[in-house]
N, C-alpha and C positions, 0 to 999 in steps of 0.2 A: 362554744361550738366545737365539736370534734372535727379535726382536719380531714377531708375527704381522702381516701386511700390514694387517688390519683396524684396528689400533691404532696405526698409525704416522700423523704429521701429513700433511696434504694442503693444498698451495698452490692456492687457487682465485682467479686473478688477484691482487688487492691484498690478500686475506685469507687466513688460514690456519686451517683446521680442526684440532682436536686428534686426531681419528681419522677414519677413512673411512666412519663410519655416519652416515647422514643419516635423518631422518623425513620421509617424503614428505607432501606436501600432502593433507589430508583433510577434506572438507567435512563440517561438523556440522549444517547446515541449521537453526541455532537462534539466528541473529542477529535483531535488531529494527530494521527498515529499514536493514540493513546494519551496525548497531552490534553489536559483541560484548556478550555477556552473562556472568552468572556461570558458565554452563556453560563457556564458552570460558576463564574464569579457571582453573578446576580442571584442564581439559583440558591447556592449555599449561604450567602449572605442573608438572603431572606428566610431560610430555614433556621439560621443561627438565632434569629430574633423571634422565632415562632412560638416560644414557650415551651418547646420540648426540652427534656432534661438531657437527652441523647440524640445526637443527629448522626446518623449512619450514612457515609458516602457510599454512592452507588457501587455496584459490582465491578471490581477493579481487576483486570486481567493480569496475571502474574507473568505472562510472556505474550509475545505478539500473536502466535497463533492460538493463544487461549482466549482471545477476545471473541465476543458474541458477533460483533459486526465491525466493519471498518471505523464507525464512529464511537466505539466503546472506549472507555477510560481504561488505561493501563498503568503499571508502575513497574516497567521492566527497563527503563532507560533513565540516564541523567536528566534528559529533556523532560521526561514524564514527572520526574521529582521535582524539578524547578518549577514547572507550570502549576503543580499541585500545591507546592509550598506558597506560591503567590496567592492562590485561591483561599486556602486554608487560613493564611494570616488575615486576609480581608474578613473572612467569615468570623473568626475569633474576635476581630476588632469590634464587631457590632453585636456579638452574641450576648444574651442574657447572662447575668452572674451565675457561674457554676456550670454552664452548659458543656457537656462532654462531647467530643467528637470521636467517631469511630469509623473504621474503614472495613468494607467487606471484601476480601481477597478471594478470588475465584478463577477457574479455568473452565471454558465452556465445552471442552472434549468434542464429542460428535456434533454438538449444537452450534459450534463455531462456524465461521466463514458463511454467515447468513446476512439477509438483507435487513436494513432497519425496518421497524414495523410499518411505517408510512411508505415504504417501498415495496411492500408485499409480504415481508417477514419469511420468505422461503429461503432455500439455499442460494448463494450467490451463483449467478450464471456465468459462463465462460468469459464473456466480456466485462464482467464487473470485479474482475481480479480476485478469484477465489483462492484459497489456500488448502493444503492437505490437513485434514482433521485427524484427531487422534481419540481413542477411547479404550475401554477395558477389553473390547472385543470388536472385531471388524463387522459390526452390523449398523446399518444406516439408521438415522432417526425415524425416517418415514419415506414414503415413495418420493422420488425426485431430490432426495438429499444425498449429499457426498457419503460415500462409503469410508469410514474412518479406518486409520491404520491401528491395529492393536498394539498397545505399548509394550514393548519388551522391557527387560530389566533396566537397561541403560535409560530407556524412555521414561520409565517410571521414576528413577532417580534424578533425571532432568527435570520433570515436572516438580518434584518435591522440592529440588534445588531453587526452582523458579519462586515457589512459594516463600521459601526462607529468605531469598533476597528481597522480595517485595515486603515481607515482614520487617526486614531490618530497615528498609527505606521508610516504612510507615513509622518506626520508632524514632527515626532521625526527624521526621516531619512533626513529631510531637503528638500523634494519636494517643489517646487514652485507652481505646478499645480496639482490638483487631478481632474480625470474625472471619471464620474459615467457612466459605459457602459449600454446602455438602448437600444441597437439594435442587429442586427445579430442573432435574435432568441434566445437569452439567457433570463434569468429569467425575468428581468424587462420588456423586449420586450414582453415576454409571458403574462404578465399581461395587457400590453397596446393593444394588438391586439385582435379584436373580433374573429378571427380565433382560438385563443388559450385560450381565457378567456370567458367562458360561465357561470360564477359564477352568483349567484342571491342574493348574500349578498352585503356589503358595498364595496367589493373589485372588483366587476364586474357588468356586465349588461349594464348600459348607458355608453356613452363615458366618462362622468365625473367620473364615479365610476371606470373605467378601468385605469383611471389616478391616482386613489387614491394611489396606492402602491408606484409609482414614486414620488408623491409629499411628502408623508410621508418619504420616504428615503431621499429626498433632505432636508426637515426640519431637520431630525435628523442628517445628516452628517454635513450641515451648522452650526447647533448649536455646534458641537463637535470639530470644527477647527477654528483656528484663523483667523483674518481678513486679514492678510498678504498673506494668500494661496488663489489662485484663484481656484474656484471650478467650473467645466464645465460639460457638457453632451455630450454624443454621441448618436444620435437619428436616427431613420429610416425615410427616406422621403417617402418610400413606401415599401409594402410587396411584390409587384410585383405579386399579384394574387388577383382575384376578391374577394371582401368581406373583404379584409385586410386593414392595415393601409394606408391612402392616405396622400397626402401632406396637405390638410386641417387639418387632425388630428395632423400632425407633427408641423404645425404652432400653433394650440391650445395648445399643450403640451409645446413647447417652450415658448410661452407667459406666461404660469403658472409657469414654472420652473424660467423664468427670474424674475418674480415677487417674487420669493422666494429667489433670489440670485444668479442664475446661471450666470457666467461671460461670457460664450461663448457656442456655440453649434456646434459641429462637425457632418456634415450631410452625413450619409452613407445610406445604404438601404439593403433590402433582408436578407436572412439567416433564416427566420421564418419556411418556408415549402419547403421540397425538390421538391415539384411539381412546384414551381414558375419558370417562364421562364424570366430571367433578360436579358434585351436588353443591353448587354455590349459594349461599345465602347469607344473611347477617350472622357473623361470628361463627361460620362454618368450620373453622379450624380450631375453635377454642376447645372442644373436647379432647382433641390431640394434646394440646398444651396441658390441659388438667391432668391427663394420664401421665405426662412425663414429670410434671411437678409432683403429683402424688407418689409416684413409684420410684423417683430417684432423688427427690430432695434438691435438685439444682434449681438456681435461680431461673426462672422460666418466662420467656416473653411470648405473648399470644399476638397474632397478626391475621389479617384476612377479614374484610368487610365489617370493620369496627368503625362505626361512623360518629355516634353521638357521645358526649361526655358521660351521660347517664348509663349507657351501654358499657362503656370503659369501666366506669366506677363499679358496675355490678359485677363484672368479671373478676376484678380485684377483691372487692368485698366478700365474695363467695369462695375466694382461695383457689380459683381456677388458674390463676397466673400472678407472677409478681410485677410484670410490666406490660405495657400495651404499646404495639407498634402500628402505625398507619402510614400509608403512602398517598393514595389518591385523596385522602382527606385533607392532606397538606397541599396538594397541587390545587385542589378546589379552593381551599381557605388557608393560605400561609401564616394566618394568625389564629389557627384553631386552638392552641394553647391558652391564647388570651380569653377567647370566648368560653372555653371549658372552664377556666377560673371564674369568669363571671357567672356561668350557669351553676356552679357548685359553691359559690359564695366565698372564693378565695381571693385575696388581695395579692395578685401576681405583679412582681416588678416588671416593668416595661420601660422602653427607652423614653427619657423625658421629652424628647422631639415629638413623640406621638401620645403623650399622656392626656392631651386634650380631647383625645377620642375614647377615653375611658367611659364606661357605662354610666358612671355618676355624673359625668359632665355632658354627655351627648347621647340622645335616645337611640341612635343606630337604627337598627331594622325596625324598631317599633315606630319610628316616625313614617315609615311607608304604609303602616296599617292604621294610623291614627285617624 
């Protein structure tokens, strides 16, 4: 029997994932001044044994003002690093053999200083300890949102330096993969999109100048980390609004970042403007990933409403992407990888403590319908 694509190894720059399943970064909004808590301990330990070949840790603020909410994870202090080291060590201890761990480094820009989703998700109110946000241009995310300060030269360099320091901390923590968050309307995306970057200096104006911040950031982080760590990007295939980023822009950005050492691109979309109308449906972003893969040749990860093993396998088998990332699928079923292996006829290693739940020994869901 031919091994399903989903369970074949994948080389990502200098590292190799044992299969092509990735856990996408998922904010938990449960940190204490950027430091992971016991919630993250159980969360990442569970994901480590999920069957995914790569587990991406949630969006991690590179400085305190770069967090989305008060509860977002950060990596800007020694306390953050110690807390993350504890969680990561525990997750690695129970992870399936060969599992890689990656971290997504980001800065929320004008979307920072916001409420947790279950608190409303809007901008922090005066009594909720808000902070001054920053962006490419002094334009608020939407009505009733804070107006950010436009970053000047020193502010841009401070932000890049924060990414570099967080990347160095990530290397000390032993992450095999570091991902620069360049989509979902956060700071780097705010420089990339013509909807949010109307600067007239070297950091904005033409399409090439709008890419300058992202390229400068890639150079700085790449120079700061060792060659055995894979450095990747998460980008927007579309802003889903007229005048915004298009797939052609995404291709050009990916080509430029690949030339500077990006090992892979995770292709998402949206998040820049609340007025955007996203056509959400099964695999709704896969076409963006396929275009990136076809036109740049970079290792490409597809994400977005990918649910079943058969759907994931089809995307890989037809050459639309090299890797599949899922988020809510793993929240719903932390053993998604095990069940995908069963569905596709693969004998996936799992902890011996749980082996008696293997399909051959226990009927599982079938028992409910027998």
